C-alpha positions as CSV (number, residue, x, y, z in Angstrom):
1,M,0.0,0.0,0.0
2,N,1.5,3.4,-0.9
3,N,1.3,6.5,1.2
4,M,-1.5,8.1,-0.7
5,Q,-3.7,4.9,-0.5
6,S,-3.2,4.7,3.3
7,L,-4.2,8.4,3.7
8,T,-7.3,8.1,1.5
9,Q,-8.5,4.8,3.0
10,G,-8.3,6.2,6.5
11,A,-10.7,9.0,5.4
12,N,-13.4,6.6,4.1
13,M,-13.3,7.9,0.6
14,S,-14.8,6.2,-2.4
15,K,-12.5,5.1,-5.2
16,K,-13.5,8.1,-7.3
17,E,-12.9,10.5,-4.4
18,Q,-9.5,8.8,-3.7
19,K,-8.5,9.2,-7.4
20,E,-9.6,12.9,-7.4
21,F,-7.7,13.5,-4.2
22,E,-4.6,11.9,-5.5
23,L,-4.7,14.0,-8.7
24,M,-5.2,17.1,-6.7
25,V,-2.2,16.3,-4.5
26,Q,-0.1,15.5,-7.5
27,D,-1.1,18.8,-9.1
28,M,-0.2,20.7,-6.0
29,M,3.2,19.0,-5.8
30,F,3.9,19.8,-9.4
31,S,3.0,23.4,-8.9
32,E,5.2,23.7,-5.8
33,M,8.2,22.1,-7.7
34,Q,7.6,24.5,-10.6
35,E,7.5,27.5,-8.2
36,M,10.7,26.3,-6.5
37,Y,12.4,25.9,-9.9
38,I,11.3,29.3,-11.1
39,G,12.5,30.8,-7.8
40,F,16.0,29.4,-7.9
41,V,16.4,30.3,-11.6
42,D,15.3,33.8,-10.9
43,R,17.6,34.0,-7.8
44,C,20.6,32.6,-9.6
45,F,20.1,34.9,-12.6
46,G,19.7,38.0,-10.5
47,K,22.8,37.1,-8.4
48,C,25.1,36.0,-11.2
49,V,24.2,38.0,-14.4
50,N,25.3,41.6,-13.9
51,T,26.0,42.8,-17.4
52,F,24.2,42.6,-20.7
53,R,27.1,43.9,-22.9
54,T,27.5,40.6,-24.8
55,R,25.1,38.0,-26.2
56,K,26.7,35.3,-24.2
57,L,27.4,34.9,-20.5
58,L,30.9,35.8,-19.2
59,S,32.9,32.9,-17.9
60,S,32.5,34.3,-14.3
61,E,28.7,34.5,-14.8
62,K,28.6,30.9,-16.1
63,E,30.5,29.6,-13.1
64,C,28.4,31.6,-10.7
65,V,25.1,30.3,-12.3
66,S,26.5,26.7,-12.2
67,N,27.4,26.9,-8.6
68,C,24.1,28.6,-7.6
69,V,22.0,26.0,-9.5
70,A,24.0,23.1,-7.9
71,K,23.5,24.6,-4.4
72,S,19.8,25.1,-5.1
73,L,19.3,21.6,-6.4
74,A,21.2,20.2,-3.4
75,H,18.9,22.2,-1.1
76,I,15.8,20.9,-2.9
77,K,17.0,17.3,-2.6
78,R,17.6,17.8,1.1
79,V,14.1,19.2,1.6
80,Q,12.5,16.4,-0.4
81,L,14.3,13.8,1.8
82,R,13.1,15.5,5.0
83,F,9.6,15.6,3.6
84,Q,9.7,11.9,2.8
85,E,10.9,11.2,6.3
86,Q,8.1,13.2,7.8
87,N,5.6,11.6,5.5
88,Q,6.7,8.1,6.5
89,M,6.4,9.0,10.2
90,M,2.9,10.4,9.7
91,N,1.9,7.3,7.8
92,A,3.3,5.0,10.6
93,Q,1.4,7.0,13.2
94,A,-1.8,6.9,11.2
95,Q,-1.5,3.1,10.7
96,A,-0.8,2.7,14.4
97,T,-4.0,4.6,15.4
98,M,-6.1,2.7,12.8
99,Q,-5.1,-0.8,14.2
100,P,-7.6,-2.3,16.7
101,K,-6.3,-2.6,20.2
Protein backbone atom coordinates (compact mmCIF):
# COMPACT_ATOMS: atom_id res chain seq x y z
CA MET A 1 0.00 0.00 0.00
CA ASN A 2 1.47 3.36 -0.95
CA ASN A 3 1.35 6.52 1.18
CA MET A 4 -1.52 8.09 -0.75
CA GLN A 5 -3.67 4.95 -0.48
CA SER A 6 -3.17 4.74 3.28
CA LEU A 7 -4.21 8.39 3.67
CA THR A 8 -7.32 8.14 1.51
CA GLN A 9 -8.48 4.83 2.96
CA GLY A 10 -8.35 6.25 6.47
CA ALA A 11 -10.69 9.03 5.36
CA ASN A 12 -13.39 6.58 4.12
CA MET A 13 -13.31 7.94 0.58
CA SER A 14 -14.85 6.25 -2.40
CA LYS A 15 -12.53 5.08 -5.20
CA LYS A 16 -13.54 8.09 -7.30
CA GLU A 17 -12.88 10.49 -4.41
CA GLN A 18 -9.54 8.80 -3.74
CA LYS A 19 -8.50 9.24 -7.38
CA GLU A 20 -9.61 12.91 -7.38
CA PHE A 21 -7.71 13.51 -4.15
CA GLU A 22 -4.57 11.85 -5.53
CA LEU A 23 -4.75 13.96 -8.70
CA MET A 24 -5.21 17.13 -6.66
CA VAL A 25 -2.19 16.31 -4.48
CA GLN A 26 -0.08 15.48 -7.54
CA ASP A 27 -1.09 18.78 -9.15
CA MET A 28 -0.21 20.69 -5.98
CA MET A 29 3.18 18.98 -5.75
CA PHE A 30 3.92 19.76 -9.40
CA SER A 31 2.98 23.40 -8.88
CA GLU A 32 5.21 23.66 -5.81
CA MET A 33 8.15 22.13 -7.66
CA GLN A 34 7.59 24.49 -10.55
CA GLU A 35 7.52 27.49 -8.21
CA MET A 36 10.74 26.35 -6.50
CA TYR A 37 12.44 25.90 -9.88
CA ILE A 38 11.34 29.32 -11.10
CA GLY A 39 12.47 30.81 -7.79
CA PHE A 40 15.98 29.44 -7.90
CA VAL A 41 16.39 30.27 -11.60
CA ASP A 42 15.32 33.85 -10.87
CA ARG A 43 17.55 34.05 -7.79
CA CYS A 44 20.61 32.64 -9.59
CA PHE A 45 20.12 34.86 -12.63
CA GLY A 46 19.72 37.95 -10.45
CA LYS A 47 22.76 37.06 -8.37
CA CYS A 48 25.08 36.05 -11.19
CA VAL A 49 24.24 37.97 -14.36
CA ASN A 50 25.32 41.55 -13.90
CA THR A 51 25.98 42.82 -17.39
CA PHE A 52 24.23 42.64 -20.73
CA ARG A 53 27.05 43.93 -22.94
CA THR A 54 27.45 40.64 -24.80
CA ARG A 55 25.07 38.04 -26.18
CA LYS A 56 26.74 35.29 -24.19
CA LEU A 57 27.42 34.89 -20.51
CA LEU A 58 30.86 35.77 -19.24
CA SER A 59 32.87 32.86 -17.87
CA SER A 60 32.51 34.25 -14.34
CA GLU A 61 28.72 34.46 -14.82
CA LYS A 62 28.59 30.88 -16.12
CA GLU A 63 30.55 29.62 -13.13
CA CYS A 64 28.36 31.59 -10.72
CA VAL A 65 25.15 30.26 -12.31
CA SER A 66 26.48 26.68 -12.24
CA ASN A 67 27.40 26.93 -8.56
CA CYS A 68 24.13 28.61 -7.64
CA VAL A 69 22.04 26.00 -9.47
CA ALA A 70 24.05 23.14 -7.93
CA LYS A 71 23.48 24.55 -4.43
CA SER A 72 19.79 25.11 -5.12
CA LEU A 73 19.32 21.56 -6.41
CA ALA A 74 21.16 20.16 -3.38
CA HIS A 75 18.87 22.18 -1.13
CA ILE A 76 15.76 20.93 -2.94
CA LYS A 77 16.98 17.33 -2.64
CA ARG A 78 17.58 17.78 1.09
CA VAL A 79 14.10 19.25 1.57
CA GLN A 80 12.54 16.37 -0.37
CA LEU A 81 14.33 13.81 1.81
CA ARG A 82 13.09 15.53 4.98
CA PHE A 83 9.58 15.64 3.55
CA GLN A 84 9.72 11.90 2.81
CA GLU A 85 10.92 11.18 6.35
CA GLN A 86 8.07 13.24 7.83
CA ASN A 87 5.57 11.58 5.49
CA GLN A 88 6.74 8.11 6.54
CA MET A 89 6.44 9.02 10.22
CA MET A 90 2.92 10.41 9.71
CA ASN A 91 1.88 7.27 7.84
CA ALA A 92 3.29 5.05 10.57
CA GLN A 93 1.39 7.02 13.19
CA ALA A 94 -1.82 6.91 11.15
CA GLN A 95 -1.53 3.15 10.69
CA ALA A 96 -0.84 2.67 14.40
CA THR A 97 -3.99 4.57 15.35
CA MET A 98 -6.10 2.65 12.83
CA GLN A 99 -5.11 -0.78 14.20
CA PRO A 100 -7.57 -2.29 16.66
CA LYS A 101 -6.35 -2.59 20.22
